[in-house]
C-alpha positions as CSV (number, residue, x, y, z in Angstrom):
1,M,4.0,-2.0,2.6
2,R,4.5,-5.7,3.3
3,K,4.4,-8.2,0.4
4,R,3.1,-11.5,1.5
5,A,2.0,-14.6,-0.4
6,A,-1.8,-14.7,-0.9
7,V,-3.6,-17.8,0.1
8,L,-4.5,-18.5,-3.4
9,C,-2.0,-17.5,-6.1
10,G,5.4,3.4,29.8
11,A,8.6,4.6,31.3
12,A,10.9,7.1,29.7
13,V,13.7,5.7,27.5
14,V,16.6,7.7,26.2
15,L,18.5,6.2,23.3
16,A,22.1,7.2,23.0
17,G,23.8,7.8,19.7
18,S,23.0,9.5,16.4
19,V,22.5,8.6,12.8
20,T,25.0,10.0,10.2
21,A,23.2,12.6,8.1
22,V,22.9,12.2,4.4
23,P,23.0,15.4,2.4
24,A,19.6,16.8,1.1
25,E,18.8,16.7,-2.6
26,A,19.6,20.0,-4.3
27,G,16.6,22.1,-5.0
28,T,17.7,23.9,-8.2
29,P,18.9,22.4,-11.5
30,R,22.6,22.1,-12.1
31,A,22.3,21.5,-15.8
32,A,20.4,23.2,-18.6
33,E,20.2,20.1,-20.8
34,P,16.9,18.1,-20.5
35,F,17.1,14.4,-20.0
36,H,16.4,12.3,-23.1
37,A,14.9,8.9,-22.4
38,A,15.5,6.1,-24.8
39,K,12.6,4.2,-26.2
40,P,12.0,0.9,-24.3
41,A,13.1,-2.3,-26.0
42,W,10.2,-4.6,-25.3
43,Q,10.7,-8.3,-24.9
44,K,8.4,-11.2,-24.1
45,C,8.1,-12.1,-20.4
46,A,4.9,-14.0,-20.6
47,T,3.4,-15.9,-17.6
48,D,0.7,-18.6,-17.6
49,D,-1.7,-16.0,-16.3
50,Y,-0.6,-13.2,-18.6
51,P,0.6,-14.7,-21.9
52,T,1.0,-11.4,-23.7
53,L,3.0,-9.6,-21.0
54,Q,6.2,-7.8,-22.2
55,C,9.1,-6.3,-20.2
56,A,11.6,-3.5,-20.8
57,S,13.5,-0.9,-18.8
58,V,14.1,2.8,-18.9
59,D,16.9,4.9,-17.4
60,V,16.0,8.0,-15.4
61,P,18.2,10.6,-13.6
62,L,19.0,9.7,-10.0
63,D,18.7,13.4,-9.3
64,H,16.2,15.1,-11.6
65,S,17.8,18.5,-10.9
66,D,21.0,17.1,-12.5
67,P,19.7,15.4,-15.7
68,T,23.2,14.9,-17.1
69,G,24.4,13.1,-13.9
70,R,24.1,9.5,-12.7
71,T,21.2,7.4,-13.9
72,I,19.3,4.5,-12.4
73,T,17.1,1.9,-14.1
74,L,13.3,1.4,-13.8
75,A,11.7,-2.0,-14.8
76,L,8.6,-1.7,-17.0
77,S,6.0,-4.2,-18.1
78,R,3.4,-3.9,-20.9
79,V,0.3,-5.6,-22.2
80,P,0.1,-4.1,-25.7
81,H,-3.2,-2.8,-27.2
82,T,-4.8,-5.0,-29.9
83,A,-7.7,-2.8,-31.1
84,K,-7.6,-0.3,-34.0
85,K,-8.8,2.4,-31.7
86,Y,-5.8,3.2,-29.6
87,Q,-6.2,5.4,-26.5
88,G,-2.6,5.4,-25.4
89,P,-0.7,4.0,-22.5
90,L,-2.4,3.3,-19.1
91,L,0.2,3.4,-16.3
92,V,-0.8,1.4,-13.3
93,N,0.5,1.3,-9.7
94,P,-0.4,-0.8,-6.7
95,G,0.7,1.5,-4.0
96,G,3.0,1.0,-1.1
97,P,5.2,3.0,-1.1
98,G,7.3,0.1,-2.3
99,G,4.8,-1.9,-4.4
100,S,5.9,-3.6,-7.6
101,G,3.6,-2.8,-10.5
102,L,4.9,-5.3,-13.1
103,T,2.3,-8.0,-12.6
104,L,-0.4,-5.5,-11.9
105,A,-0.3,-4.5,-15.6
106,G,-1.2,-8.1,-16.6
107,F,-4.0,-8.2,-14.0
108,V,-5.6,-4.9,-15.0
109,A,-5.5,-5.8,-18.7
110,A,-7.1,-9.2,-18.0
111,S,-9.7,-7.8,-15.6
112,L,-11.0,-4.9,-17.7
113,P,-13.7,-5.7,-20.3
114,K,-11.7,-7.0,-23.3
115,K,-13.0,-4.3,-25.6
116,V,-11.7,-1.6,-23.2
117,A,-8.4,-3.2,-22.4
118,A,-7.7,-3.8,-26.1
119,Q,-7.6,0.0,-26.6
120,Y,-4.7,0.6,-24.2
121,D,-1.1,-0.3,-23.7
122,V,-1.3,-1.2,-20.0
123,I,2.0,-0.3,-18.5
124,G,3.3,-1.4,-15.1
125,F,6.5,-0.2,-13.5
126,D,8.7,-0.8,-10.5
127,P,9.3,2.6,-8.9
128,R,12.8,3.6,-8.1
129,G,14.3,1.3,-5.5
130,V,11.6,-1.3,-6.0
131,G,11.8,-5.0,-7.1
132,S,13.4,-5.4,-10.6
133,S,14.5,-1.7,-10.8
134,E,18.1,-1.1,-10.2
135,P,19.4,-0.5,-7.7
136,A,16.8,-2.1,-5.4
137,L,16.9,-1.4,-1.7
138,D,17.1,-3.9,1.1
139,C,18.4,-2.2,4.2
140,A,18.2,-5.1,6.7
141,P,17.3,-8.5,5.3
142,D,15.0,-10.5,7.7
143,H,14.2,-7.3,9.7
144,F,10.8,-8.9,10.3
145,G,12.0,-12.4,11.0
146,P,10.3,-14.1,13.9
147,V,10.0,-14.0,16.8
148,R,10.1,-10.2,17.5
149,P,9.5,-8.6,20.9
150,D,5.9,-7.8,21.9
151,P,5.1,-4.5,20.2
152,V,3.5,-3.1,23.4
153,P,6.4,-1.7,25.4
154,T,5.3,-2.8,28.9
155,S,8.8,-2.0,30.3
156,P,11.7,0.3,29.7
157,E,13.7,-2.6,28.5
158,V,11.1,-3.7,25.9
159,E,10.8,-0.1,24.6
160,R,14.6,0.3,24.5
161,A,14.9,-2.9,22.4
162,G,12.3,-1.5,20.0
163,L,14.1,1.8,19.7
164,E,17.4,0.0,19.1
165,R,15.8,-2.1,16.4
166,A,14.3,1.0,14.6
167,K,17.5,3.0,14.9
168,S,19.6,0.1,13.5
169,F,17.4,-0.2,10.5
170,A,17.7,3.6,9.8
171,E,21.5,3.3,10.2
172,A,21.7,0.3,7.9
173,C,19.8,2.3,5.2
174,G,22.1,5.3,5.6
175,R,25.2,3.1,5.5
176,K,24.2,1.0,2.5
177,Y,22.2,3.6,0.4
178,G,23.4,7.0,1.6
179,D,23.8,8.2,-2.0
180,L,20.3,7.1,-2.9
181,L,18.1,8.0,0.1
182,P,17.9,11.8,-0.7
183,H,16.4,10.8,-4.1
184,I,13.8,8.2,-2.9
185,N,10.6,10.1,-2.5
186,T,7.3,10.8,-4.1
187,G,8.4,13.8,-6.0
188,A,11.2,11.9,-7.6
189,T,9.0,9.0,-8.5
190,V,6.4,11.4,-10.1
191,R,9.2,12.9,-12.3
192,D,10.2,9.3,-13.2
193,M,6.6,8.9,-14.5
194,E,7.2,11.9,-16.7
195,V,10.3,10.3,-18.1
196,I,8.4,7.1,-18.8
197,R,5.8,9.2,-20.7
198,Q,8.6,10.7,-22.8
199,A,10.2,7.3,-23.4
200,L,6.8,5.9,-24.6
201,G,6.6,8.7,-27.1
202,T,3.2,9.9,-26.1
203,K,2.0,13.5,-25.4
204,R,-0.4,12.3,-22.6
205,I,-0.8,9.3,-20.4
206,N,-3.7,7.6,-18.7
207,Y,-3.1,6.6,-15.1
208,F,-4.8,4.1,-12.7
209,G,-3.4,3.9,-9.1
210,Y,-4.5,2.1,-6.0
211,S,-3.7,3.3,-2.4
212,Y,-0.4,5.2,-2.3
213,G,-0.6,5.0,-6.1
214,T,-3.4,7.5,-5.8
215,Y,-1.0,10.0,-4.2
216,L,1.5,9.4,-7.0
217,G,-1.3,10.1,-9.5
218,A,-2.6,13.2,-7.8
219,V,0.9,14.7,-7.5
220,Y,1.6,13.9,-11.2
221,A,-1.7,15.5,-12.2
222,T,-0.8,18.6,-10.2
223,L,2.7,19.0,-11.6
224,F,2.0,17.9,-15.2
225,P,-1.7,18.5,-15.8
226,Q,-1.2,19.0,-19.5
227,R,0.2,15.4,-19.7
228,V,-2.9,13.7,-18.2
229,R,-5.6,12.3,-20.4
230,R,-7.5,10.1,-17.9
231,L,-6.9,9.6,-14.2
232,V,-8.4,6.9,-12.0
233,L,-7.7,6.9,-8.2
234,D,-8.9,4.0,-6.1
235,S,-8.7,4.1,-2.3
236,V,-7.5,7.6,-2.0
237,V,-4.7,8.9,0.2
238,D,-5.6,12.1,2.1
239,P,-2.8,14.5,1.1
240,T,-3.4,16.7,4.2
241,E,-2.1,13.9,6.5
242,V,1.2,13.0,4.9
243,W,2.5,10.9,6.8
244,Y,2.6,10.9,10.6
245,D,-1.0,11.9,11.1
246,A,-2.1,9.4,8.5
247,N,-0.5,6.5,10.3
248,L,-1.9,7.7,13.7
249,N,-5.4,7.9,12.3
250,Q,-5.2,4.5,10.7
251,N,-5.1,3.0,14.2
252,H,-8.7,4.0,14.8
253,T,-9.9,2.6,11.5
254,F,-8.1,-0.7,11.7
255,N,-9.4,-1.2,15.2
256,A,-12.9,-0.7,13.9
257,R,-12.2,-3.2,11.1
258,H,-10.9,-5.8,13.6
259,R,-14.1,-5.4,15.6
260,A,-16.1,-5.8,12.4
261,F,-14.2,-9.1,12.0
262,M,-15.2,-10.1,15.5
263,D,-18.9,-9.3,14.7
264,W,-18.6,-11.6,11.6
265,V,-17.2,-14.4,13.7
266,A,-20.0,-14.0,16.2
267,K,-22.6,-14.3,13.3
268,H,-21.0,-17.6,12.3
269,D,-20.9,-19.3,15.7
270,S,-22.2,-22.5,14.3
271,T,-19.0,-22.8,12.3
272,Y,-16.4,-21.3,14.7
273,R,-17.9,-22.1,18.1
274,L,-16.5,-19.0,19.7
275,G,-19.8,-17.6,20.9
276,T,-22.2,-15.0,19.7
277,D,-21.0,-12.1,21.8
278,A,-18.4,-10.1,19.8
279,E,-16.9,-8.5,22.9
280,K,-16.2,-11.8,24.5
281,I,-14.8,-13.1,21.2
282,E,-12.5,-10.1,21.0
283,A,-11.4,-10.9,24.6
284,A,-10.6,-14.4,23.5
285,W,-8.5,-13.0,20.7
286,Y,-6.5,-10.9,23.1
287,A,-6.1,-13.9,25.4
288,M,-4.7,-15.8,22.4
289,R,-2.3,-12.9,21.9
290,A,-1.2,-13.1,25.5
291,G,-0.6,-16.8,25.2
292,L,1.4,-16.5,22.1
293,K,3.6,-13.8,23.7
294,K,4.6,-16.4,26.3
295,E,4.8,-19.4,24.0
296,P,5.0,-18.6,20.2
297,A,3.2,-21.0,18.0
298,G,5.7,-23.3,16.2
299,G,8.5,-21.0,17.5
300,K,7.5,-18.4,15.0
301,V,4.1,-16.8,15.8
302,G,4.4,-14.6,18.8
303,A,2.4,-11.5,19.7
304,A,3.9,-9.3,17.0
305,E,3.5,-12.0,14.3
306,L,-0.1,-12.5,15.3
307,E,-0.8,-8.9,14.7
308,D,1.0,-9.0,11.4
309,T,-1.2,-12.0,10.4
310,Y,-4.5,-10.3,11.3
311,I,-3.8,-6.8,10.0
312,P,-4.5,-7.9,6.4
313,G,-8.0,-8.7,7.5
314,G,-8.5,-4.9,7.8
315,Y,-7.6,-4.5,4.2
316,Y,-9.8,-7.2,2.7
317,N,-12.6,-9.2,4.3
318,G,-12.0,-12.1,1.8
319,Y,-9.3,-13.2,4.3
320,W,-11.7,-13.4,7.2
321,P,-12.6,-17.1,6.8
322,Y,-9.0,-18.1,6.9
323,L,-8.3,-15.9,9.9
324,A,-11.4,-17.1,11.7
325,E,-10.5,-20.8,11.1
326,A,-7.0,-20.2,12.5
327,F,-8.4,-18.4,15.6
328,A,-11.0,-21.1,16.3
329,S,-8.6,-24.0,15.9
330,Y,-6.2,-22.4,18.3
331,V,-8.8,-21.6,21.0
332,N,-11.1,-24.6,20.6
333,D,-8.8,-27.4,19.7
334,E,-5.4,-26.2,20.9
335,D,-4.3,-26.7,17.3
336,D,-1.8,-24.0,16.1
337,G,-1.3,-25.5,12.6
338,P,-3.9,-23.3,10.9
339,L,-2.5,-20.2,12.7
340,I,1.1,-21.0,11.5
341,E,-0.3,-21.4,8.0
342,A,-2.1,-18.1,8.2
343,Y,1.0,-16.4,9.4
344,E,3.0,-17.9,6.5
345,N,0.4,-16.7,4.0
346,F,-0.4,-13.3,5.4
347,G,2.1,-12.2,8.0
348,A,5.6,-13.5,7.0
349,N,8.0,-11.3,5.1
350,D,10.1,-12.6,2.2
351,A,12.9,-10.8,0.2
352,S,10.2,-8.9,-1.7
353,G,8.7,-7.7,1.5
354,D,12.1,-6.6,2.9
355,N,12.6,-4.6,-0.3
356,G,9.1,-3.1,-0.1
357,Y,9.5,-2.1,3.5
358,S,12.9,-0.5,2.7
359,V,11.3,1.7,0.0
360,Y,8.3,2.4,2.2
361,T,10.5,3.9,4.9
362,A,12.7,5.6,2.4
363,V,9.8,7.4,0.8
364,E,7.7,8.2,3.9
365,C,10.6,9.3,6.1
366,R,11.9,11.6,3.3
367,D,8.5,12.9,2.1
368,A,7.5,14.9,5.2
369,S,8.5,15.7,8.7
370,W,8.3,13.1,11.5
371,P,8.8,13.8,15.2
372,R,12.5,13.3,16.1
373,D,11.6,13.4,19.8
374,W,10.6,9.8,20.7
375,G,8.7,11.3,23.6
376,Q,6.1,12.6,21.1
377,W,5.7,9.1,19.6
378,R,5.3,7.5,23.0
379,K,2.7,10.0,24.1
380,D,0.7,9.8,20.9
381,T,0.8,6.0,20.7
382,W,-0.1,5.3,24.3
383,E,-3.1,7.7,23.9
384,M,-4.1,5.9,20.8
385,Y,-3.6,2.5,22.3
386,E,-6.1,3.3,25.1
387,R,-8.8,3.8,22.5
388,A,-7.6,1.5,19.6
389,P,-5.2,-1.2,20.8
390,F,-5.3,-3.5,17.9
391,M,-2.6,-1.9,15.7
392,A,-1.4,1.1,17.6
393,W,2.1,-0.1,18.8
394,N,2.6,-2.4,15.8
395,N,2.1,0.6,13.6
396,A,4.3,2.9,15.6
397,W,7.3,0.4,15.4
398,Y,6.6,-0.1,11.7
399,N,7.2,3.6,11.1
400,A,9.7,4.2,14.0
401,P,12.8,4.4,11.7
402,C,11.5,7.8,10.6
403,A,12.5,9.1,14.1
404,F,16.1,8.4,13.2
405,W,16.1,8.7,9.4
406,P,19.4,9.9,7.9
407,T,18.0,12.4,5.5
408,E,16.4,15.8,5.9
409,S,12.6,15.8,5.3
410,L,10.9,17.5,2.4
411,R,7.6,19.4,2.5
412,P,4.6,17.3,1.4
413,E,3.7,17.6,-2.2
414,R,0.9,20.0,-3.1
415,I,-2.3,18.6,-4.6
416,G,-4.8,20.5,-6.7
417,N,-5.2,21.6,-10.3
418,S,-8.1,23.2,-12.2
419,E,-6.5,22.4,-15.6
420,L,-7.1,18.6,-15.5
421,P,-9.7,16.7,-17.5
422,P,-12.3,15.0,-15.3
423,A,-10.8,12.4,-13.0
424,L,-12.6,9.4,-11.5
425,L,-12.2,8.5,-7.8
426,F,-13.3,5.4,-6.0
427,Q,-13.6,5.1,-2.2
428,A,-15.1,2.7,0.3
429,T,-16.9,4.3,3.3
430,D,-15.1,2.1,5.9
431,D,-11.7,1.7,4.3
432,A,-9.2,1.4,7.1
433,A,-5.9,2.0,5.2
434,T,-7.1,5.1,3.4
435,P,-10.1,6.4,5.3
436,Y,-13.1,7.9,3.5
437,Q,-12.1,11.5,4.1
438,G,-9.2,11.1,1.7
439,G,-11.5,10.5,-1.2
440,V,-13.6,13.5,-0.2
441,S,-10.5,15.7,0.2
442,V,-9.0,14.9,-3.2
443,H,-12.4,15.1,-4.9
444,R,-12.5,18.7,-3.7
445,L,-8.9,19.4,-4.7
446,L,-9.1,18.1,-8.2
447,A,-11.6,20.3,-9.9
448,G,-14.0,18.5,-12.2
449,S,-13.4,15.1,-10.6
450,S,-16.2,12.6,-9.8
451,L,-16.3,10.4,-6.7
452,V,-17.8,6.9,-6.7
453,V,-18.5,5.5,-3.3
454,E,-18.8,1.8,-2.2
455,S,-21.3,2.2,0.7
456,G,-20.8,-0.1,3.7
457,S,-17.6,-1.6,2.5
458,G,-14.4,-1.7,4.5
459,N,-12.2,-3.1,1.7
460,H,-9.2,-1.3,0.4
461,G,-8.8,-1.5,-3.4
462,I,-12.3,-1.9,-4.6
463,T,-12.4,-1.8,-8.4
464,L,-11.6,-5.0,-10.4
465,S,-12.4,-6.9,-7.2
466,G,-15.8,-8.3,-8.0
467,N,-18.2,-5.3,-7.6
468,A,-19.9,-5.0,-11.0
469,C,-21.4,-1.6,-10.2
470,L,-18.0,-0.1,-9.5
471,D,-16.5,-1.8,-12.5
472,R,-19.2,-0.4,-14.9
473,H,-18.2,3.1,-13.9
474,L,-14.5,2.3,-14.4
475,A,-15.1,0.7,-17.8
476,A,-17.3,3.6,-19.0
477,Y,-14.6,6.1,-18.0
478,L,-11.8,4.3,-19.7
479,A,-13.9,3.6,-22.8
480,D,-15.0,7.2,-23.6
481,G,-14.4,9.4,-20.6
482,T,-17.9,9.2,-19.1
483,V,-18.1,10.1,-15.4
484,P,-21.1,10.2,-13.1
485,R,-22.3,13.6,-12.0
486,G,-24.5,14.9,-9.2
487,G,-25.1,12.3,-6.6
488,R,-26.2,12.9,-3.1
489,G,-23.8,14.8,-0.8
490,E,-20.1,14.3,-1.6
491,A,-20.6,11.3,-3.9
492,D,-21.4,11.5,-7.6
493,A,-22.5,7.8,-7.6
494,V,-23.0,5.2,-4.9
495,C,-22.6,1.4,-5.2
496,A,-23.7,-1.1,-2.6
497,A,-20.9,-3.1,-0.9
498,L,-20.5,-6.8,-1.8
499,P,-21.8,-9.2,0.8
500,D,-19.4,-10.3,3.4
501,P,-17.8,-13.7,2.7
502,K,-19.1,-17.0,3.9
503,P,-17.2,-19.4,6.1
504,L,-15.0,-21.9,4.3
505,T,-16.6,-25.0,2.9
506,S,-13.4,-26.2,1.3
507,R,-9.9,-24.8,0.7
508,A,-11.4,-22.8,-2.3
509,A,-11.6,-19.0,-2.0
510,P,-14.7,-17.8,-0.1
511,S,-14.8,-14.7,-2.3
512,T,-14.1,-13.8,-5.9
513,A,-10.9,-15.2,-7.2
514,R,-10.3,-11.8,-8.9
515,G,-10.6,-10.0,-5.5
516,S,-8.1,-12.4,-3.9
517,T,-5.7,-12.0,-6.8
518,L,-5.9,-8.2,-6.6
519,H,-5.3,-8.0,-2.9
520,G,-2.3,-10.3,-3.2
521,L,-0.8,-7.8,-5.7
522,L,-1.6,-4.7,-3.6
523,G,0.0,-6.2,-0.5
524,F,-0.4,-4.4,2.9
525,R,0.6,-1.3,4.7
526,G,0.0,0.8,1.7
């Protein structure tokens, strides 16, 4: 996951050397005594946007198989309930892996209907290693600092440089956090959620997760079904593709979303003056990429940074007007100012992004097996690049540290439980980050769940983003457990997608302010 500021709020290469191995986490308990979490001591941490927000922390075992051993600290946030009818805590998570959930609690509480939100303590948390939790990971500060080499390895030298960069990141993580890395994974975070439940003093929790947060929720529901009261999963991770296959398959879907953006630009030729032929517009975009490879804009936006800037458009079409304006200004007017601004808003990494990426790699590289033979990566990525060039090599290098990761891999967590109460799933048909099949797969694996589909939408994270139809289903479920039943095919209910955004008429948001805020909190790559 990369955290960025929102606009508004070839040849064979052999790499010498090895990475020092970090011991695997023990699989059997070493202590009989259970872990007893202290009750959080809530204190005010209000913001202008969320004036009732409170903060606290909770200690959890570093190694859940050794509950009397070392502990680490998780940061929590809360918007407390105000209604007489109290339905318990609602844990929220924005995904990642590596996303901070502290502000998301305030957003969810403010975005739900007041009558519904008032019945819950909305609880955010920074998962282990993230943000305000301690310790927080930052393996290599400024790892994404500009200007990076072109992601497409057109020579052995370029490929070797990419491999050295990925290997050095993995080595830095092992060197700085060798004692932590065996314990940064989905299973450990899910067990942290169970400790949070205990600390809150409740028999069952409600849960609402976006993106990777859906995987956390589904794994928690599988391991602790008796502890789940209500479960909302939005933009659902396919658990059958964790994680190498999931990232390969994203290349197809993001390429399609990039072409959808080109179609949108073609429809608005009167604004952008790039023509009405989407294929020619796409060729102009790749020509811009080639030019920036030779001469980076402002000394900071090269080919890699251009891709970083436009990948967020695959997550949320509310960014398209800003990206189109930057594209048109560069091509038509030889003005790179808007492009540099777009990079700073969407593509540049800050300290939060460095932390998020460190946790992203720690979780994904540990969660499941990745090829250790770079030849497999090269073969798969070049094949993918021929069909879907937009993100293929950028995505490969983003995940490449997993080829050198200094921990043994675990088996992916199993998903599926027939003991759960009805869960509610939301999925867009053209979601690039978590493709549609993920929602269908989890719908089948979680018996009794209901699937609500946003038809014709390619956005990622679709509830509380301006679609009243989706939000009615969410509010009804959180109010009294109502779920839709018996739609056509795989879906139990279908909502039409929101219209695509209009070109900018001012610096104001071209889409709903709520949608822009949400996608700023969800970040990218997760």
